[in-house]
N, CA, C and O of each residue as an XYZ file, in Angstrom:
572
protein
N       0.825     -1.195      0.000
C       0.000      0.000      0.000
C       0.868      1.256      0.000
O       0.568      2.218     -0.708
N       1.943      1.253      0.793
C       2.821      2.423      0.850
C       3.471      2.677     -0.502
O       3.644      3.828     -0.902
N       3.833      1.603     -1.210
C       4.434      1.772     -2.536
C       3.444      2.411     -3.507
O       3.814      3.284     -4.292
N       2.200      1.980     -3.453
C       1.178      2.539     -4.344
C       0.958      4.018     -4.040
O       0.820      4.829     -4.956
N       0.926      4.367     -2.768
C       0.753      5.769     -2.371
C       1.930      6.598     -2.840
O       1.742      7.693     -3.370
N       3.139      6.095     -2.654
C       4.335      6.799     -3.104
C       4.323      6.976     -4.616
O       4.631      8.056     -5.119
N       3.967      5.913     -5.345
C       3.943      5.980     -6.811
C       2.911      6.998     -7.283
O       3.177      7.761     -8.212
N       1.729      7.018     -6.652
C       0.698      7.986     -7.024
C       1.183      9.405     -6.767
O       0.997     10.283     -7.610
N       1.805      9.643     -5.613
C       2.307     10.984     -5.285
C       3.375     11.413     -6.285
O       3.382     12.565     -6.718
N       4.258     10.526     -6.651
C       5.308     10.841     -7.618
C       4.713     11.167     -8.988
O       5.125     12.137     -9.626
N       3.759     10.373     -9.441
C       3.118     10.645    -10.731
C       2.380     11.977    -10.718
O       2.387     12.699    -11.716
N       1.748     12.308     -9.607
C       1.043     13.587     -9.498
C       2.015     14.757     -9.619
O       1.738     15.726    -10.325
N       3.146     14.667     -8.935
C       4.152     15.727     -9.002
C       4.714     15.842    -10.418
O       4.870     16.948    -10.936
N       5.019     14.711    -11.043
C       5.558     14.738    -12.399
C       4.545     15.318    -13.384
O       4.913     16.092    -14.267
N       3.288     14.952    -13.241
C       2.259     15.488    -14.140
C       2.106     16.991    -13.960
O       1.890     17.714    -14.932
N       2.215     17.464    -12.727
C       2.078     18.905    -12.466
C       3.228     19.690    -13.075
O       3.052     20.841    -13.473
N       4.395     19.080    -13.150
C       5.571     19.773    -13.671
C       5.729     19.609    -15.183
O       6.508     20.327    -15.809
N       5.001     18.678    -15.757
C       5.153     18.407    -17.186
C       4.598     19.545    -18.019
O       3.573     20.130    -17.668
N       5.255     19.860    -19.109
C       4.722     20.907    -19.992
C       3.444     20.438    -20.656
O       3.255     19.248    -20.908
N       2.578     21.382    -20.933
C       1.340     21.088    -21.638
C       1.601     21.353    -23.110
O       2.159     22.391    -23.466
N       1.206     20.431    -23.960
C       1.468     20.627    -25.384
C       0.694     21.828    -25.896
O      -0.388     22.138    -25.399
N       1.256     22.503    -26.895
C       0.633     23.694    -27.448
C      -0.767     23.438    -27.983
O      -1.627     24.315    -27.910
N      -1.007     22.243    -28.522
C      -2.319     21.929    -29.071
C      -3.359     21.763    -27.980
O      -4.545     21.973    -28.230
N      -2.949     21.392    -26.779
C      -3.905     21.088    -25.720
C      -4.190     22.292    -24.828
O      -5.079     22.217    -23.979
N      -3.473     23.390    -24.990
C      -3.662     24.555    -24.125
C      -4.495     25.604    -24.853
O      -4.149     26.027    -25.956
N      -5.595     26.022    -24.227
C      -6.485     26.995    -24.858
C      -6.766     28.151    -23.897
O      -6.799     27.972    -22.679
N      -6.966     29.325    -24.464
C      -7.335     30.486    -23.664
C      -8.796     30.332    -23.251
O      -9.666     30.124    -24.096
N      -9.063     30.434    -21.949
C     -10.431     30.270    -21.450
C     -10.980     31.540    -20.808
O     -12.183     31.640    -20.566
N     -10.110     32.512    -20.529
C     -10.578     33.757    -19.920
C      -9.546     34.856    -20.170
O      -8.341     34.611    -20.138
N     -10.041     36.073    -20.418
C      -9.175     37.243    -20.576
C      -9.882     38.394    -19.884
O     -11.042     38.692    -20.170
N      -9.164     39.040    -18.965
C      -9.758     40.115    -18.176
C      -8.833     41.325    -18.189
O      -7.726     41.263    -17.654
N      -9.280     42.436    -18.800
C      -8.433     43.635    -18.811
C      -8.345     44.250    -17.417
O      -9.294     44.175    -16.636
N      -7.207     44.853    -17.114
C      -7.048     45.559    -15.840
C      -8.011     46.749    -15.822
O      -8.454     47.192    -16.881
N      -8.343     47.274    -14.634
C      -9.281     48.396    -14.549
C      -8.892     49.604    -15.394
O      -9.766     50.334    -15.861
N      -7.596     49.824    -15.597
C      -7.167     50.962    -16.419
C      -6.957     50.578    -17.888
O      -6.590     51.427    -18.701
N      -7.187     49.301    -18.234
C      -7.105     48.862    -19.618
C      -5.704     48.702    -20.176
O      -5.551     48.513    -21.383
N      -4.677     48.770    -19.341
C      -3.296     48.715    -19.835
C      -2.768     47.288    -20.029
O      -1.951     47.053    -20.919
N      -3.220     46.348    -19.218
C      -2.751     44.970    -19.317
C      -3.947     44.023    -19.231
O      -5.024     44.396    -18.764
N      -3.732     42.788    -19.694
C      -4.748     41.741    -19.615
C      -4.246     40.614    -18.737
O      -3.074     40.243    -18.793
N      -5.140     40.070    -17.926
C      -4.888     38.805    -17.245
C      -5.511     37.735    -18.133
O      -6.694     37.809    -18.464
N      -4.714     36.743    -18.517
C      -5.172     35.705    -19.434
C      -5.030     34.355    -18.739
O      -3.981     34.035    -18.180
N      -6.106     33.572    -18.784
C      -6.104     32.237    -18.195
C      -6.166     31.213    -19.310
O      -7.032     31.282    -20.181
N      -5.236     30.252    -19.280
C      -5.261     29.149    -20.231
C      -5.514     27.854    -19.480
O      -5.165     27.708    -18.309
N      -6.134     26.915    -20.194
C      -6.400     25.586    -19.642
C      -5.689     24.570    -20.506
O      -5.841     24.558    -21.728
N      -4.916     23.722    -19.866
C      -4.245     22.631    -20.564
C      -4.836     21.311    -20.118
O      -5.125     21.104    -18.939
N      -5.008     20.436    -21.067
C      -5.549     19.114    -20.775
C      -4.498     18.090    -21.168
O      -4.443     17.667    -22.323
N      -3.655     17.684    -20.206
C      -2.550     16.792    -20.536
C      -2.957     15.356    -20.845
O      -2.112     14.559    -21.251
N      -4.220     15.008    -20.665
C      -4.660     13.657    -20.998
C      -5.622     13.095    -19.979
O      -5.877     13.701    -18.938
N      -6.148     11.938    -20.289
C      -7.202     11.332    -19.480
C      -6.750     10.964    -18.064
O      -7.574     10.926    -17.150
N      -5.474     10.696    -17.871
C      -5.019     10.259    -16.550
C      -4.490     11.397    -15.683
O      -4.032     11.157    -14.566
N      -4.545     12.621    -16.176
C      -4.048     13.777    -15.419
C      -5.138     14.841    -15.356
O      -6.085     14.829    -16.141
N      -4.986     15.745    -14.421
C      -5.961     16.816    -14.245
C      -5.617     18.010    -15.144
O      -4.570     18.038    -15.790
N      -6.511     18.979    -15.167
C      -6.289     20.199    -15.936
C      -5.159     21.026    -15.330
O      -4.943     21.021    -14.118
N      -4.451     21.727    -16.192
C      -3.399     22.655    -15.782
C      -3.861     24.048    -16.182
O      -4.174     24.292    -17.348
N      -3.904     24.966    -15.213
C      -4.315     26.342    -15.473
C      -3.106     27.252    -15.334
O      -2.387     27.205    -14.336
N      -2.893     28.087    -16.358
C      -1.793     29.048    -16.322
C      -2.375     30.450    -16.423
O      -3.231     30.730    -17.262
N      -1.887     31.325    -15.546
C      -2.293     32.730    -15.544
C      -1.139     33.533    -16.112
O      -0.006     33.442    -15.638
N      -1.440     34.318    -17.132
C      -0.460     35.180    -17.779
C      -0.917     36.620    -17.613
O      -2.118     36.891    -17.615
N       0.010     37.534    -17.473
C      -0.312     38.959    -17.475
C       0.495     39.569    -18.611
O       1.725     39.539    -18.610
N      -0.233     40.127    -19.587
C       0.391     40.599    -20.826
C      -0.081     42.010    -21.144
O      -1.125     42.439    -20.653
N       0.680     42.740    -21.965
C       0.179     44.035    -22.440
C      -1.160     43.832    -23.161
O      -1.372     42.800    -23.797
N      -2.038     44.790    -23.064
C      -3.395     44.709    -23.609
C      -3.410     44.139    -25.028
O      -2.729     44.647    -25.920
N      -4.198     43.074    -25.224
C      -4.401     42.483    -26.536
C      -3.360     41.481    -26.989
O      -3.552     40.826    -28.014
N      -2.260     41.339    -26.258
C      -1.205     40.411    -26.690
C      -1.535     38.975    -26.308
O      -2.276     38.724    -25.358
N      -0.975     38.042    -27.062
C      -1.139     36.617    -26.786
C      -0.197     36.206    -25.656
O       0.903     36.746    -25.541
N      -0.614     35.270    -24.836
C       0.284     34.802    -23.774
C       1.371     33.890    -24.321
O       1.173     33.186    -25.311
N       2.506     33.914    -23.669
C       3.607     33.019    -24.001
C       3.516     31.804    -23.091
O       3.339     31.943    -21.880
N       3.635     30.618    -23.666
C       3.591     29.412    -22.840
C       4.792     29.337    -21.905
O       4.718     28.708    -20.850
N       5.880     29.965    -22.278
C       7.097     29.892    -21.466
C       7.001     30.757    -20.214
O       7.571     30.407    -19.181
N       6.290     31.877    -20.290
C       6.232     32.806    -19.157
C       4.821     32.857    -18.604
O       3.876     33.196    -19.317
N       4.684     32.521    -17.337
C       3.379     32.615    -16.694
C       3.555     33.202    -15.300
O       4.617     33.088    -14.687
N       2.485     33.834    -14.813
C       2.508     34.420    -13.474
C       2.184     33.374    -12.416
O       2.668     33.454    -11.287
N       1.368     32.398    -12.781
C       1.007     31.314    -11.862
C       0.559     30.112    -12.674
O      -0.008     30.243    -13.759
N       0.827     28.939    -12.120
C       0.352     27.691    -12.707
C      -0.297     26.886    -11.597
O       0.310     26.666    -10.549
N      -1.534     26.444    -11.821
C      -2.260     25.666    -10.828
C      -2.682     24.347    -11.456
O      -3.370     24.324    -12.476
N      -2.271     23.269    -10.848
C      -2.597     21.931    -11.334
C      -3.774     21.399    -10.530
O      -3.744     21.400     -9.299
N      -4.816     20.943    -11.231
C      -5.972     20.357    -10.564
C      -6.788     21.361     -9.769
O      -7.424     20.991     -8.782
N      -6.785     22.620    -10.178
C      -7.526     23.654     -9.448
C      -9.022     23.504     -9.693
O      -9.456     23.132    -10.783
N      -9.799     23.802     -8.655
C     -11.259     23.748     -8.766
C     -11.867     25.056     -8.295
O     -11.292     25.784     -7.486
N     -13.070     25.335     -8.836
C     -13.847     26.508     -8.425
C     -15.048     26.100     -7.585
O     -15.629     26.924     -6.879
N     -15.420     24.822     -7.665
C     -16.499     24.245     -6.867
C     -16.244     22.742     -6.830
O     -15.330     22.262     -7.501
N     -17.025     21.994     -6.066
C     -16.811     20.544     -6.048
C     -16.985     19.875     -7.412
O     -16.491     18.765     -7.611
N     -17.674     20.521     -8.354
C     -17.890     19.909     -9.665
C     -17.259     20.692    -10.823
O     -17.366     20.270    -11.974
N     -16.608     21.814    -10.540
C     -16.060     22.659    -11.606
C     -14.566     22.879    -11.417
O     -14.111     23.283    -10.347
N     -13.821     22.609    -12.466
C     -12.391     22.901    -12.462
C     -12.164     24.360    -12.824
O     -13.058     25.024    -13.348
N     -10.962     24.855    -12.540
C     -10.578     26.181    -12.994
C     -10.278     27.162    -11.880
O     -10.275     26.813    -10.699
N     -10.027     28.399    -12.283
C      -9.781     29.505    -11.350
C     -10.515     30.732    -11.883
O     -10.850     30.806    -13.065
N     -10.757     31.676    -11.005
C     -11.377     32.935    -11.385
C     -10.368     34.060    -11.185
O      -9.657     34.104    -10.181
N     -10.317     34.967    -12.155
C      -9.412     36.109    -12.093
C     -10.201     37.347    -11.698
O     -11.338     37.537    -12.129
N      -9.584     38.188    -10.873
C     -10.235     39.422    -10.422
C      -9.164     40.479    -10.181
O      -8.205     40.250     -9.444
N      -9.337     41.632    -10.809
C      -8.423     42.749    -10.558
C      -8.900     43.492     -9.313
O      -9.982     44.078     -9.314
N      -8.110     43.471     -8.274
C      -8.412     44.227     -7.056
C      -8.125     45.703     -7.280
O      -8.867     46.574     -6.826
N      -7.042     45.964     -7.983
C      -6.585     47.303     -8.367
C      -5.888     47.151     -9.716
O      -5.643     46.020    -10.137
N      -5.560     48.232    -10.406
C      -4.871     48.090    -11.693
C      -3.545     47.328    -11.611
O      -3.073     46.801    -12.619
N      -2.941     47.264    -10.419
C      -1.655     46.590    -10.259
C      -1.711     45.385     -9.331
O      -0.670     44.882     -8.908
N      -2.927     44.912     -9.005
C      -3.067     43.756     -8.108
C      -4.076     42.778     -8.702
O      -5.255     43.102     -8.846
N      -3.605     41.580     -9.046
C      -4.450     40.546     -9.635
C      -4.686     39.443     -8.608
O      -3.744     38.846     -8.088
N      -5.965     39.186     -8.325
C      -6.342     38.073     -7.454
C      -6.637     36.844     -8.307
O      -7.334     36.931     -9.318
N      -6.103     35.702     -7.892
C      -6.392     34.422     -8.513
C      -7.175     33.633     -7.472
O      -6.628     33.227     -6.446
N      -8.462     33.420     -7.744
C      -9.362     32.799     -6.775
C      -9.700     31.369     -7.195
O      -9.959     31.092     -8.366
N      -9.690     30.468     -6.207
C      -9.996     29.070     -6.478
C     -10.389     28.398     -5.169
O     -10.086     28.899     -4.086
N     -11.060     27.270     -5.280
C     -11.470     26.536     -4.096
C     -10.284     25.758     -3.523
O      -9.960     25.878     -2.341
N      -9.649     24.964     -4.375
C      -8.453     24.217     -3.977
C      -7.650     23.857     -5.212
O      -8.150     23.947     -6.334
N      -6.407     23.451     -5.007
C      -5.538     23.021     -6.105
C      -4.599     21.950     -5.590
O      -4.225     21.946     -4.417
N      -4.222     21.044     -6.473
C      -3.293     19.971     -6.080
C      -1.871     20.489     -5.936
O      -1.147     20.091     -5.024
N      -1.473     21.378     -6.840
C      -0.152     21.999     -6.718
C      -0.195     23.378     -7.377
O      -0.998     23.638     -8.273
N       0.698     24.252     -6.902
C       0.732     25.635     -7.372
C       2.184     26.039     -7.584
O       3.056     25.726     -6.773
N       2.427     26.738     -8.687
C       3.747     27.297     -8.959
C       3.571     28.782     -9.271
O       2.897     29.147    -10.234
N       4.178     29.624     -8.456
C       4.173     31.073     -8.681
C       5.630     31.512     -8.708
O       6.247     31.664     -7.654
N       6.192     31.720     -9.908
C       7.609     32.083     -9.997
C       7.973     33.353     -9.229
O       9.065     33.439     -8.667
N       7.071     34.341     -9.198
C       7.340     35.592     -8.469
C       6.005     36.209     -8.067
O       5.035     36.150     -8.822
N       5.960     36.795     -6.888
C       4.718     37.431     -6.415
C       4.488     38.793     -7.066
O       3.363     39.294     -7.073
N       5.534     39.387     -7.604
C       5.424     40.649     -8.338
C       6.107     40.430     -9.678
O       7.261     40.006     -9.739
N       5.377     40.725    -10.757
C       5.937     40.536    -12.091
C       6.003     41.869    -12.820
O       5.271     42.807    -12.506
N       6.890     41.929    -13.795
C       7.058     43.131    -14.605
C       6.412     42.895    -15.964
O       6.761     41.956    -16.679
N       5.463     43.764    -16.307
C       4.790     43.684    -17.602
C       5.052     45.006    -18.315
O       4.382     46.004    -18.053
N       6.014     45.006    -19.202
C       6.389     46.211    -19.955
C       6.656     47.400    -19.031
O       6.169     48.505    -19.271
N       7.430     47.165    -17.980
C       7.795     48.228    -17.048
C       6.780     48.473    -15.941
O       7.010     49.322    -15.079
N       5.690     47.767    -15.943
C       4.658     47.919    -14.916
C       4.739     46.745    -13.943
O       4.821     45.594    -14.373
N       4.717     47.016    -12.661
C       4.766     45.983    -11.626
C       3.345     45.547    -11.286
O       2.494     46.376    -10.961
N       3.093     44.231    -11.363
C       1.786     43.673    -11.039
C       1.967     42.629     -9.946
O       2.758     41.698    -10.097
N       1.233     42.783     -8.841
C       1.271     41.829     -7.731
C       0.286     40.699     -7.986
O      -0.847     40.924     -8.411
N       0.737     39.483     -7.721
C      -0.084     38.284     -7.885
C      -0.490     37.803     -6.498
O       0.362     37.537     -5.651
N      -1.815     37.691     -6.269
C      -2.340     37.274     -4.970
C      -3.179     36.019     -5.158
O      -4.139     36.028     -5.929
N      -2.829     34.937     -4.461
C      -3.597     33.694     -4.514
C      -4.622     33.689     -3.386
O      -4.305     34.024     -2.244
N      -5.851     33.307     -3.716
C      -6.909     33.217     -2.711
C      -7.557     31.846     -2.814
O      -8.393     31.614     -3.687
N      -7.172     30.931     -1.918
C      -7.780     29.605     -1.923
C      -9.029     29.602     -1.042
O      -9.246     30.527     -0.259
N      -9.833     28.575     -1.173
C     -11.045     28.450     -0.384
C     -12.207     29.278     -0.893
O     -13.219     29.411     -0.205
N     -12.078     29.843     -2.102
C     -13.141     30.678     -2.673
C     -13.964     29.816     -3.632
O     -13.459     29.382     -4.667
N     -15.219     29.572     -3.291
C     -16.093     28.749     -4.133
C     -16.915     29.622     -5.070
O     -17.452     30.656     -4.671
N     -17.004     29.189     -6.318
C     -17.832     29.855     -7.317
C     -19.014     28.928     -7.594
O     -18.896     27.978     -8.368
N     -20.146     29.205     -6.962
C     -21.316     28.342     -7.100
C     -21.958     28.438     -8.484
O     -22.780     27.595     -8.841
N     -21.595     29.451     -9.265
C     -22.140     29.611    -10.615
C     -21.293     28.927    -11.688
O     -21.684     28.896    -12.855
N     -20.140     28.381    -11.309
C     -19.243     27.767    -12.294
C     -19.852     26.490    -12.877
O     -20.414     25.662    -12.160
N     -19.725     26.360    -14.189
C     -20.226     25.188    -14.905
C     -19.375     23.970    -14.554
O     -18.156     24.086    -14.422
N     -19.998     22.811    -14.401
C     -19.285     21.572    -14.071
C     -18.291     21.218    -15.164
O     -18.526     21.496    -16.340
N     -17.185     20.607    -14.774
C     -16.147     20.182    -15.709
C     -15.092     21.239    -15.892
O     -14.940     22.126    -15.051
N     -14.356     21.153    -16.990
C     -13.310     22.112    -17.291
C     -13.885     23.428    -17.809
O     -15.094     23.548    -18.008
N     -13.020     24.408    -18.023
C     -13.459     25.730    -18.443
C     -13.521     25.910    -19.959
O     -14.238     26.781    -20.451
N     -12.771     25.090    -20.702
C     -12.718     25.242    -22.161
C     -14.090     25.039    -22.782
O     -14.880     24.227    -22.300
N     -14.379     25.780    -23.856
C     -15.668     25.607    -24.543
C     -15.831     24.170    -25.026
O     -14.868     23.515    -25.424
N     -17.045     23.711    -24.981
C     -17.352     22.343    -25.425
C     -18.102     22.415    -26.753
O     -18.913     23.312    -26.984
N     -17.814     21.463    -27.601
C     -18.497     21.416    -28.911
C     -19.917     20.923    -28.776
O     -20.633     20.822    -29.772
């Protein structure tokens, strides 16, 4: 039993650190800052049937596409409710971005303050926030 638990934990960590292929990552939300200078962009990656969704938050100059290499936060297995995956973005101020979610299996935030074209943006994680209006399943549009 201990070996199975160890193997599961190791696979979970490896899956969280694995890159998401470009074909599997889609933009699911874009929210302009209150002053309209930058966008918070959320992408969802689906690494496959045996792994959970990977959510990446990017902060980019207004209208620009996010780079897969640079992200402000990455959340593996994040949920917004017991039946909905994902995270919600909210600008507290033009320079403070809240990332709200109920829970996540793992989180990577390279820096709490990022530079976007000379502008400093603070990244704030808020766990335990339930979105009762969130649609069940992943955030990507369904056919």
